C-alpha positions in Angstrom: 95.5 109.1 89.2 96.0 106.6 91.7 93.9 104.3 94.0 92.7 105.8 96.6 89.8 104.4 98.6 90.3 102.5 101.5 94.2 103.7 101.6 95.1 102.6 105.0 99.0 103.3 104.8 101.1 106.4 104.1 103.4 105.8 101.2 107.1 106.3 102.4 108.9 108.8 100.5 112.7 109.6 101.1 114.9 112.3 99.9 118.3 111.1 99.9 121.8 113.5 98.4 120.7 111.7 94.5 117.9 109.7 95.1 114.1 108.9 96.3 113.0 105.9 97.6 109.5 105.1 98.1 108.0 102.3 100.4 104.4 101.5 101.3 103.2 98.7 103.7 100.4 96.1 103.4 98.8 94.2 106.5 98.2 94.8 110.3 100.4 97.0 112.8 101.7 93.7 114.3 102.1 91.8 110.9 103.5 95.0 108.4 104.0 93.2 104.6 105.6 96.1 102.2 103.1 95.7 99.4 105.5 98.4 97.5 109.1 99.2 97.1 110.6 101.2 94.4 113.8 103.3 94.0 114.6 106.8 91.9 118.2 106.9 91.1 120.0 109.7 89.7 117.4 111.9 91.1 118.1 115.7 90.8 116.3 117.1 93.9 118.0 120.5 95.4 116.5 122.5 97.9 118.6 125.2 97.1 116.3 125.5 93.7 113.5 127.3 92.3 111.9 124.8 90.5 110.3 121.7 90.2 112.4 119.5 87.8 109.9 118.0 86.2 111.4 115.2 84.4 112.2 113.8 88.2 108.2 114.0 88.5 107.4 112.3 85.3 109.7 109.7 86.7 107.4 109.8 90.4 104.1 109.1 88.2 105.8 106.5 86.8 107.4 104.6 90.1 103.8 105.3 92.0 101.7 103.6 88.6 103.3 101.2 88.2 105.1 100.0 91.5 101.7 98.5 92.9 101.6 102.1 95.1 98.3 103.2 96.5 96.6 106.3 97.6 98.0 109.5 97.5 98.8 110.2 101.4 102.1 110.8 101.9 105.0 110.9 104.5 108.2 112.3 103.7 111.7 112.3 105.3 114.5 114.9 104.7 118.5 114.0 104.6 120.8 114.7 107.0 122.2 117.6 105.1 118.9 119.7 105.2 118.4 119.7 108.5 120.4 121.6 111.7 120.6 119.1 114.2 122.7 120.3 117.6 122.9 119.8 121.2 122.6 122.9 123.4 121.8 123.7 127.0 118.9 125.6 127.9 117.7 127.3 131.5 115.2 125.0 133.2 111.8 126.8 131.8 108.2 126.0 131.1 106.9 124.3 127.8 106.2 127.5 125.9 109.2 129.4 126.5 111.4 126.3 126.2 109.8 126.6 122.8 110.3 129.8 121.8 113.9 129.5 123.2 114.9 126.7 120.4 113.1 128.9 118.1 114.9 131.4 118.8 118.3 129.4 118.3 117.7 128.0 115.4 117.3 131.7 114.0 120.8 132.0 115.4 122.3 129.1 114.0 120.9 129.3 110.5 119.9 132.6 110.2 116.5 134.0 107.9 113.6 135.1 109.7 111.8 133.2 112.7 108.6 132.5 110.1 111.5 131.2 107.6 112.1 128.3 109.9 110.6 125.0 111.4 112.0 123.9 114.6 111.6 121.4 117.3 113.7 119.4 120.1 114.4 116.5 122.0 115.2 116.3 125.8 118.8 114.7 126.6 118.4 112.4 129.7 122.2 112.8 131.0 124.2 116.0 131.5 122.8 118.8 132.8 119.4 117.0 133.1 117.7 118.1 136.4 119.7 120.9 137.4 119.2 124.5 136.8 119.9 124.1 133.3 119.0 121.4 130.3 120.2 119.9 127.8 118.3 119.1 124.3 118.6 118.1 121.1 117.5 120.9 118.5 116.2 119.7 115.1 115.3 123.0 112.6 115.5 123.2 108.5 114.4 126.0 106.7 110.5 125.6 105.2 111.6 126.6 101.6 113.8 123.1 101.9 110.5 121.3 103.6 108.2 123.1 100.9 110.2 122.1 98.3 110.4 118.0 98.6 106.7 119.4 99.1 105.9 120.8 95.9 107.9 118.0 94.7 105.4 115.3 95.7 101.8 117.6 95.2 103.4 117.9 91.4 103.7 113.8 90.8 99.9 113.9 92.8 100.6 113.4 96.6 99.2 114.5 99.3 101.8 115.0 102.1 100.8 114.6 105.7 104.0 114.1 107.6 107.6 115.3 107.3 110.5 114.2 109.6 114.4 113.8 109.2 115.5 110.7 108.1 117.7 109.7 110.3 115.3 110.5 113.5 112.8 108.2 111.8 115.4 105.0 111.9 116.6 106.4 114.9 113.6 105.8 116.2 113.3 102.5 115.1 116.2 101.6 116.5 115.0 102.8 119.9 112.2 100.1 119.7 114.7 97.5 119.4 115.7 98.2 123.4 113.5 95.7 123.9 116.0 93.4 123.4 118.3 92.0 126.1 121.1 91.5 123.8 121.5 95.1 123.4 122.3 95.9 127.4 121.7 98.4 129.3 123.2 101.3 126.8 123.8 101.0 123.4 125.0 103.2 120.1 123.0 103.7 117.1 125.1 104.8 113.9 123.2 105.9 110.3 125.3 105.9 107.5 123.9 108.3 104.4 125.9 108.8 101.7 127.5 112.1 103.1 126.3 112.6 106.6 126.7 110.1 109.4 124.1 110.2 112.3 125.7 108.7 115.8 123.3 108.1 118.8 123.8 106.9 122.4 120.1 105.7 123.9 119.3 103.2 127.0 115.4 102.1 127.8 114.6 106.0 129.1 116.0 107.5 125.8 118.2 110.0 124.0 121.7 110.1 125.8 123.7 112.1 123.3 123.4 112.7 119.3 125.5 114.1 117.0 125.2 114.3 113.5 128.8 115.1 111.3 130.0 115.2 107.5 132.1 112.7 106.8 134.1 111.1 104.1 135.9 107.3 103.2 139.4 107.6 103.5 140.3 106.0 100.4 143.7 108.1 100.0 145.4 107.3 103.5 147.8 104.4 103.2 146.2 101.0 104.7 149.6 99.8 105.8 149.6 102.9 108.3 146.8 102.0 110.0 147.1 98.9 112.4 143.3 97.5 112.5 142.4 94.6 114.9 140.1 91.7 113.5 139.9 89.3 110.8 136.8 90.2 109.3 136.3 93.1 106.5 140.1 93.6 107.9 141.9 94.5 104.4 138.7 97.4 103.8 138.7 98.9 107.5 141.3 101.5 106.8 138.8 103.4 104.7 136.4 103.7 107.7 139.0 105.3 110.1 137.5 109.0 109.8 134.2 107.8 111.3 135.7 105.5 113.7 137.7 108.3 114.9 135.1 110.3 115.4 132.9 108.2 116.6 135.4 107.7 119.6 135.6 110.8 120.6 131.8 111.4 120.8 132.0 108.0 123.0 134.6 109.8 125.1 132.9 112.8 125.4 130.1 111.1 127.4 131.6 108.7 129.0 133.3 111.4 131.0 129.7 113.1 131.4 128.1 109.9 132.4 130.3 106.9 133.5 128.7 103.7 132.4 127.4 104.9 129.6 129.7 103.3 127.2 127.3 101.1 124.8 127.8 97.4 124.9 127.0 97.3 121.0 126.1 99.5 118.3 123.4 99.8 115.4 124.5 100.0 112.3 121.9 101.3 109.8 121.7 103.3 106.2 123.3 102.7 102.9 126.7 102.3 103.6 126.1 100.1 107.1 127.1 97.0 105.7 130.0 98.5 103.6 132.8 96.2 103.7 135.3 97.2 106.6 132.7 99.4 108.8 131.7 97.2 111.1 135.3 95.8 111.9 137.0 99.8 112.3 133.8 100.6 114.5 134.8 97.3 116.7 138.6 97.8 116.5 138.6 101.6 117.6 135.5 102.2 119.9 134.9 98.6 121.6 131.6 98.0 120.9 129.5 95.0 118.9 128.3 96.0 116.0 125.1 94.7 114.2 123.2 95.9 111.3 119.6 97.4 112.2 118.0 94.9 110.3 114.1 95.9 108.9 113.6 92.6 107.4 113.0 91.4 111.3 110.5 93.9 111.6 108.6 93.6 108.1 107.7 91.2 105.6 109.1 91.5 102.3 108.5 88.0 100.7 105.1 89.8 98.7 107.7 92.1 96.3 110.9 92.0 95.1 113.8 93.5 97.3 115.4 96.4 96.1 118.9 95.9 94.9 121.8 97.1 97.2 121.4 96.2 101.1 118.8 96.2 102.8 120.1 98.8 105.6 119.1 101.2 103.3 115.2 101.2 103.4 115.5 101.3 107.1 114.2 104.7 107.1 112.0 104.2 104.6 110.2 101.7 106.6 110.4 103.7 109.5 108.4 106.1 108.1 106.3 104.1 106.5 104.9 101.9 109.9 102.0 103.1 111.5 102.4 105.9 113.7 100.9 103.9 116.4 103.9 101.3 116.2 106.5 104.0 117.8 104.3 106.0 120.3 107.7 105.7 122.7 109.1 107.8 120.3 106.4 109.4 119.1 108.6 113.3 119.8 111.1 112.4 117.5 109.0 112.0 114.9 108.2 115.8 113.1 110.6 118.2 111.3 107.8 120.3 110.1 
């Protein structure tokens, strides 16, 4: 159905709460160029449904045919609401024993049988590491949710080669930004989806802290009752009070566990990263400079028309579309299934 000879780059498919983002790169690993990008809004995708939505399949096929995509091979990313992420303490174990412990912890958290889940982990670089117990980030999902996404893509003629958590893909791209001296020794990453936020604290050695949580705009709060310093977007900053205060609690937790780990800057990513007021709220409440994680500094968009909306909304799609060899520094963060 699609052109397939000589396909060099996977088609990235990001599953969002009510949409799909498709992106494919061309060029080489040092100068990647966006070959095609397309957003399908109002997608009826539900991991709990038994059957694939035929209307979504037709729209996806049409987008692939007419959007400049080539080949069938793809990589997919799931939204945060479909994947469990949790920091857990474990004894000092061998690699195989740790894998078993993580798998059974996923069963305990999500329920069901072990073969119904897929699970992995990432080491946390502070806290109890090096003592009799260590800390890891558990990443787990129900196999049915992964298979449902795969089934939708198969129905549209695609062949998934890799699946991962979208927020972790964007985090991987942010981690590669540690090469920029302006970010300082320790920095934070905040990925904002429509209904979930992911906060991570990192340094040159890896992940120091991670937390994903549901959020909503504080639209019903009286803004006059919430003082917020800073002039830029100040009139909107109060809407982000809930998120900013949650971040502040997390940063205080990290600082208590590892002194000197307060981030000097925070990279904002996701569809809501440049919403009016978010940067002001985080800067005012948490005392960290805020910057957008701009994927147009990593890939060239000049060959296509940029999709409507913020470019930061495409960070996850860009991250999973980038060739694996360009992100080897954080390879262990990649796979969910």
